[in-house]
C-alpha angles and dihedrals in degrees: 000000000000121000116275095258090060095048092094134114089218089076122069122225118235124187111225125187114224123217090258090059095254120134120229133178118243122191118223135174115262122255114261122239122257118267115262133206112265092221109039102011098235117146112268117241122223097030128109121237092223127136117259095260093048094045090060090070095048119103118264093250092055094051097063141338118271102243136095110294089011110173092017107060132029116244092256095055092042091054091050091049094050092046090050091051092050093048093050092044092234115160 
């Protein structure tokens, strides 16, 4: 029986083989889902699918693309938003 903190469905069970050949169960945090565009919901390119704590150690270029609305909107929706602002004359 695992300790009470590990008795949770929010952790995934991973079978690990020990050096003696015995199998044990290790409990790891689940992988996070990929970031999605806030407008159309398509998966964002250029972003890691790491958990929040792990993403903190990633390089700046791996966290999000360097463009307006990077990490929030996909390039297609970003382009549409900027063009719409320019056409309407909104600053």
